[in-house]
C-alpha positions in Angstrom: 13.8 -1.3 -20.8 11.6 1.2 -19.0 8.5 -0.3 -20.6 9.5 -3.7 -19.4 10.0 -2.4 -15.9 6.6 -0.7 -16.1 4.9 -3.8 -17.2 6.5 -5.8 -14.4 5.5 -3.2 -11.8 1.9 -3.2 -13.1 1.9 -7.0 -12.9 3.2 -7.0 -9.4 0.6 -4.5 -8.4 -2.2 -6.6 -10.0 -1.0 -9.6 -8.0 -0.8 -7.7 -4.8 -4.4 -6.3 -5.3 -5.7 -9.8 -6.2 -4.1 -11.3 -3.1 -5.5 -8.6 -0.8 -9.0 -9.0 -2.3 -9.2 -12.8 -1.8 -7.6 -12.9 1.6 -10.1 -13.2 4.5 -10.2 -10.2 6.7 -11.0 -10.5 10.4 -13.8 -8.4 11.9 -12.7 -5.0 13.3 -12.0 -5.0 17.0 -10.0 -3.1 19.5 -6.5 -4.5 19.3 -4.1 -5.1 22.1 -0.4 -4.9 21.3 -0.3 -8.7 21.0 -3.3 -8.8 18.7 -1.8 -6.9 15.7 -2.5 -8.6 12.4 0.9 -8.1 10.8 -0.1 -10.1 7.7 -2.9 -7.5 7.0 -0.4 -4.6 7.6 2.1 -6.2 5.2 -0.7 -6.7 2.5 -1.6 -3.0 2.9 2.0 -2.0 2.6 2.4 -4.1 -0.6 -0.7 -2.5 -2.1 0.6 1.0 -1.1 4.0 0.3 -2.7 2.3 -0.9 -5.9 0.0 2.0 -5.9 2.9 4.5 -5.6 4.8 2.7 -8.4 1.7 2.9 -10.7 1.2 6.6 -9.8 4.8 7.3 -10.6 4.4 5.6 -14.0 1.9 8.3 -14.8 -1.5 6.5 -14.4 -4.3 8.8 -13.4 -5.5 6.8 -10.3 -4.0 3.5 -9.4 -6.3 0.5 -9.2 -4.6 -0.6 -6.0 -5.4 2.6 -4.1 -9.1 2.4 -5.1 -9.3 -1.2 -3.8 -8.6 -0.1 -0.2 -11.8 -0.2 1.8 -13.1 0.3 5.3 -10.5 1.0 7.9 -7.8 0.5 5.3 -9.0 3.7 3.6 -8.4 5.8 6.7 -5.0 4.2 7.2 -4.0 5.0 3.6 -5.2 8.6 3.9 -3.4 9.2 7.2 -0.1 7.7 5.9 -0.5 9.6 2.5 -0.8 12.9 4.3 2.6 12.4 6.0 5.7 13.7 4.1 7.1 11.1 1.7 10.5 12.9 1.2 12.8 11.5 -1.5 13.1 14.4 -3.9 14.6 12.5 -6.8 14.5 8.9 -5.7 11.2 7.4 -6.7 11.9 3.9 -5.4 12.8 5.4 -2.0 9.5 7.4 -2.1 7.5 4.2 -2.8 9.3 2.3 0.1 8.7 5.3 2.5 5.1 5.3 1.6 4.7 1.6 2.1 6.5 1.9 5.5 4.1 4.7 6.5 1.1 2.5 5.6 2.5 -0.3 7.7 3.3 1.9 10.7 -0.2 3.4 10.6 -1.7 0.0 10.4 0.2 -1.2 13.4 -0.7 1.9 15.4 -4.4 1.2 14.6 
């Protein structure tokens, strides 16, 4: 059962990475509060959640985390530095990490 869940998580991570890689990204610019690209922030959060799930499965470095580039790299590093909490609940830790990524993306 754990192996099946692991395979499903890896498959979901691969789909999230593929979607993020083929989605067009707008040029970087100063964003006003009404110019926030929520779709991009949600994609980053999905990638982060998949990366955390892969990391928890024991992979050395998740493919999803290495796919982050440009400003996404700094967003990921800022959010990863924040406390993730969730001592024993791995699913909660992955959700918290994804939320941190999304909030950092929205903050700019």
